[in-house]
C-alpha positions as CSV (number, residue, x, y, z in Angstrom):
1,M,85.4,115.3,110.8
2,L,82.6,114.8,108.3
3,A,84.4,116.9,105.7
4,A,87.3,114.5,105.5
5,R,87.8,113.0,102.0
6,T,88.8,109.4,102.9
7,D,90.7,106.6,101.2
8,C,89.6,103.5,103.2
9,H,92.2,101.1,101.8
10,Q,95.9,101.6,101.2
11,H,99.0,99.6,102.0
12,L,102.2,101.1,103.3
13,W,104.9,99.0,105.1
14,P,106.8,100.7,107.9
15,E,110.5,100.1,108.1
16,A,110.1,97.9,111.2
17,L,107.8,95.5,109.4
18,V,110.1,95.3,106.4
19,E,113.0,94.4,108.7
20,E,111.0,91.7,110.5
21,L,110.1,90.2,107.1
22,R,113.7,90.2,106.1
23,R,114.7,88.4,109.4
24,R,112.5,85.4,108.5
25,S,113.9,82.3,106.9
26,R,110.6,81.1,105.3
27,P,107.6,82.7,103.7
28,P,106.2,85.2,104.3
29,R,109.6,86.9,103.9
30,L,111.5,89.6,102.1
31,D,114.8,88.9,100.4
32,G,116.0,92.4,100.0
33,W,112.9,93.8,98.2
34,E,111.8,90.5,96.7
35,L,108.6,89.2,98.5
36,L,108.3,85.5,98.9
37,L,105.0,83.9,99.7
38,E,103.8,80.3,99.7
39,G,101.0,80.7,97.1
40,E,102.3,83.4,94.7
41,A,105.3,83.9,92.5
42,P,108.2,86.0,93.8
43,Y,107.2,89.7,93.7
44,A,109.6,92.5,93.2
45,V,108.5,95.2,95.6
46,E,109.2,98.8,94.5
47,P,110.9,100.5,97.5
48,G,109.3,103.8,96.6
49,D,105.9,102.3,97.0
50,H,106.5,102.2,100.7
51,D,108.1,105.7,101.0
52,A,105.8,107.5,103.5
53,A,106.7,111.0,102.3
54,K,106.2,110.1,98.6
55,R,102.8,108.5,99.4
56,H,101.8,111.6,101.4
57,R,102.5,113.8,98.4
58,A,100.5,111.6,96.1
59,D,97.5,111.6,98.5
60,A,97.8,115.4,98.8
61,D,97.8,115.8,95.1
62,D,94.5,113.7,95.0
63,G,92.9,115.9,97.7
64,V,92.7,113.0,100.2
65,D,92.4,114.1,103.8
66,L,92.3,110.8,105.6
67,V,94.1,107.5,104.6
68,L,93.4,104.2,106.3
69,L,96.4,101.9,106.1
70,S,96.0,98.2,105.9
71,L,98.3,95.2,106.6
72,S,98.6,93.0,103.5
73,S,96.5,90.0,104.5
74,P,97.8,87.8,101.6
75,L,101.1,87.7,103.6
76,G,99.3,85.4,106.0
77,I,100.8,87.1,109.1
78,E,97.5,86.8,111.1
79,L,97.6,83.0,110.7
80,L,101.2,82.3,111.7
81,P,102.0,80.6,115.0
82,P,102.0,83.1,117.8
83,E,105.8,83.1,118.2
84,E,106.1,84.0,114.5
85,S,103.3,86.5,114.2
86,A,104.1,88.4,117.4
87,P,107.1,90.5,116.1
88,L,105.4,91.2,112.8
89,L,102.1,92.3,114.3
90,A,104.0,94.4,116.9
91,A,105.9,96.1,114.2
92,W,102.6,96.9,112.4
93,H,100.7,98.1,115.4
94,E,103.5,100.2,116.8
95,Y,103.4,102.0,113.5
96,A,100.1,103.5,114.7
97,D,102.0,105.5,117.3
98,D,104.1,107.2,114.7
99,L,101.4,108.2,112.2
100,P,100.9,111.8,111.4
101,A,97.5,113.6,111.2
102,G,95.5,112.3,108.3
103,R,96.6,108.7,108.7
104,A,95.0,105.8,110.6
105,L,95.6,102.1,110.8
106,W,93.5,99.0,110.5
107,A,94.6,96.6,113.2
108,A,95.3,92.9,112.4
109,P,94.4,90.1,114.8
110,R,96.4,87.2,116.0
111,L,94.1,84.4,114.8
112,V,96.1,81.4,116.2
113,E,95.5,81.3,120.0
114,H,93.4,84.5,119.8
115,D,93.6,86.7,122.9
116,P,90.6,89.1,123.2
117,A,92.2,91.3,125.8
118,E,95.3,91.7,123.7
119,L,93.2,92.7,120.7
120,A,91.1,95.1,122.8
121,R,94.3,96.9,123.8
122,V,95.5,97.2,120.2
123,L,92.1,98.6,119.1
124,A,92.3,101.2,121.9
125,R,95.4,102.8,120.3
126,P,94.4,106.4,119.2
127,S,95.4,106.0,115.5
128,V,93.7,102.6,115.1
129,C,90.5,103.0,113.1
130,G,89.2,99.4,113.2
131,L,90.0,95.7,112.6
132,Q,90.9,94.0,109.3
133,V,90.5,90.3,108.9
134,P,91.4,88.0,105.9
135,A,88.5,86.7,103.9
136,T,89.9,83.2,104.1
137,V,88.9,82.8,107.7
138,M,85.2,83.5,107.1
139,T,84.3,81.7,103.9
140,T,81.4,79.6,105.4
141,P,78.7,80.3,107.9
142,H,80.5,78.0,110.3
143,A,83.7,79.9,109.8
144,V,81.9,83.2,110.7
145,E,80.7,81.5,113.9
146,Q,84.3,80.5,114.7
147,L,85.5,84.0,114.0
148,A,82.8,85.7,115.9
149,P,84.8,86.1,119.2
150,V,87.4,88.1,117.2
151,L,84.8,90.3,115.5
152,E,83.0,90.8,118.8
153,V,86.0,92.6,120.2
154,A,85.6,95.2,117.4
155,E,81.9,95.4,117.9
156,T,82.3,96.0,121.6
157,A,84.8,98.8,120.8
158,D,82.3,100.3,118.3
159,L,84.9,100.0,115.6
160,P,84.3,98.7,112.0
161,V,85.8,95.6,110.5
162,L,87.3,95.5,107.0
163,V,87.4,92.1,105.1
164,H,90.5,91.8,102.9
165,P,91.7,88.9,100.7
166,G,94.0,86.5,102.4
167,P,96.7,84.0,101.3
168,V,96.2,82.0,98.2
169,A,97.0,78.4,97.3
170,A,99.9,77.9,94.9
171,P,98.8,77.4,91.3
172,E,99.6,74.1,89.6
173,S,101.4,75.8,86.7
174,E,102.6,79.2,85.7
175,V,100.0,81.9,85.5
176,P,100.0,85.7,84.7
177,G,101.0,88.1,87.5
178,W,97.4,89.3,87.8
179,W,96.0,85.8,88.3
180,A,95.4,85.9,92.1
181,A,93.8,89.3,92.0
182,L,91.3,88.2,89.4
183,T,90.6,84.7,90.6
184,S,91.4,83.8,94.2
185,Y,90.9,87.2,95.7
186,P,87.3,87.8,94.3
187,A,86.4,84.2,95.1
188,Q,87.5,84.6,98.7
189,L,85.6,87.9,99.1
190,T,82.4,86.4,97.5
191,A,82.5,83.4,99.8
192,A,83.1,85.7,102.8
193,W,80.2,88.0,101.9
194,F,77.8,85.1,101.4
195,A,78.9,83.6,104.7
196,W,78.3,86.9,106.5
197,H,74.9,87.2,104.7
198,A,73.9,83.8,105.9
199,A,75.2,84.0,109.5
200,G,76.9,87.2,110.4
201,R,74.2,89.6,111.4
202,S,72.4,87.3,113.8
203,L,75.7,86.8,115.6
204,L,76.9,90.4,115.7
205,P,73.9,92.7,115.4
206,R,75.8,96.0,115.9
207,L,78.9,95.3,113.9
208,R,79.8,97.6,111.0
209,I,81.6,95.5,108.3
210,G,83.1,96.4,105.0
211,F,84.4,94.3,102.1
212,V,87.2,95.5,99.9
213,A,86.9,95.4,96.1
214,L,83.1,95.4,96.2
215,A,83.0,92.1,98.0
216,G,84.1,90.4,94.7
217,L,80.8,91.7,93.2
218,A,78.9,89.1,95.4
219,P,75.7,91.2,95.8
220,L,75.3,91.2,92.0
221,H,74.6,87.5,92.2
222,H,71.3,88.2,94.1
223,E,69.2,86.9,91.1
224,R,71.1,83.6,91.0
225,L,70.8,83.5,94.8
226,A,67.0,83.7,94.6
227,Q,67.0,81.0,91.8
228,R,68.9,78.6,94.1
229,G,66.8,79.0,97.2
230,G,68.3,82.0,99.0
231,S,67.2,85.6,99.4
232,L,68.9,88.9,99.4
233,G,66.4,90.3,101.8
234,E,66.5,93.9,103.1
235,I,69.7,95.8,102.5
236,D,71.8,95.7,105.7
237,P,72.8,99.3,106.6
238,G,75.8,98.0,108.5
239,V,77.5,96.5,105.5
240,F,79.8,98.6,103.3
241,Y,81.6,98.0,100.0
242,E,85.0,99.5,99.2
243,T,85.6,100.4,95.6
244,S,89.3,99.7,94.8
245,S,90.2,98.4,91.4
246,Y,86.8,98.8,90.0
247,G,85.4,101.5,87.7
248,R,82.1,103.1,86.6
249,Q,80.3,100.0,85.3
250,A,80.9,97.8,88.3
251,V,80.2,100.6,90.8
252,D,77.1,101.7,89.0
253,A,75.8,98.1,89.0
254,M,76.4,97.8,92.7
255,T,74.5,100.9,93.5
256,R,71.5,99.4,91.8
257,V,71.6,96.5,94.2
258,V,72.9,97.9,97.5
259,G,72.4,101.6,97.0
260,A,75.0,104.4,96.9
261,D,75.0,104.8,100.7
262,A,76.8,101.5,101.1
263,L,79.9,102.4,99.0
264,V,83.1,103.8,100.3
265,H,86.2,105.0,98.4
266,G,89.4,103.1,98.4
267,T,92.4,102.7,96.1
268,D,94.5,99.8,97.3
269,R,97.6,101.9,96.7
270,P,100.3,101.0,95.7
271,Y,98.7,98.1,93.8
272,A,96.1,100.2,92.1
273,G,95.2,103.9,91.9
274,P,92.2,106.2,92.1
275,T,89.5,105.9,89.4
276,D,87.3,108.7,88.2
277,L,83.9,107.1,88.4
278,A,82.3,109.9,86.4
279,L,79.0,109.5,88.4
280,G,78.8,113.2,89.5
281,P,79.9,115.3,92.4
282,A,77.1,114.3,94.7
283,F,78.0,110.6,94.3
284,D,81.7,111.4,94.8
285,R,80.9,113.2,98.1
286,A,78.8,110.3,99.3
287,V,81.4,107.7,98.5
288,E,84.5,109.7,99.6
289,V,83.2,111.7,102.5
290,V,79.8,110.8,103.9
291,N,79.7,107.0,103.7
292,P,83.3,106.5,105.1
293,H,82.3,108.7,108.1
294,H,79.3,106.4,108.7
295,F,81.4,103.3,108.2
296,L,84.0,104.5,110.7
297,H,81.7,106.1,113.3
298,G,78.2,104.7,112.9
299,G,75.1,106.7,112.9
300,P,72.2,106.5,110.4
301,R,73.1,106.4,106.7
């Protein structure tokens, strides 16, 4: 419904996924509630962050009507060998069958030995809202060409794609806990956005695609792009930018380049929370209600 106030980007791990991660003997894995990844320091997961009832209350307090839940792509599940990814992806996608009203799920593809028919069946589940892919698999125009058969399944189903940061390389020395979120993640998103800008639309003319975290602010580099021989060109009405972890200054700057119609609300809960952008009620309605509707369902912006 067009009146739904939507959060396009949250993370909530179902119990079945937690148990599958605990069964693993190597990363990505959970040791109790300690998350172990190849490229990041051990992370102490707060169990309450993945309590569905607690999250529902928090969203209700914020007046959110529809929450789109996202698999954590930095785990690297999509890129595991099929025999390893299968139980994890099954646990994630089966969660869609248990979701209450007001919740939907971004599907995650198996990117090693991709099976289009398998992905099409997943996307056809009633509570699946679209497809999420890690930015690390589309960081060059050639990579977008290689990924196109996966994205085409979503395009055929008339469902959107969300681009999310993927796994990171291990740092050479100790770094602050926020390091990946401020370095690797924005860099991945920026590269993915430029790769899509260079090659994506010609390959997938009808696909609606969104980038979390304002695509790492990539469109703000349009002046430098022009200086180095590229061109921003016309604003693509099929590209959207999710706002998580950014505030008024960054969001306002993005509207001056891509327009307010391209922005969609997201929080990245539990890793970040909602931000009051203080840009007025009309802007809030556009970003939280109208634009997410167009991102999910299409139609003229």
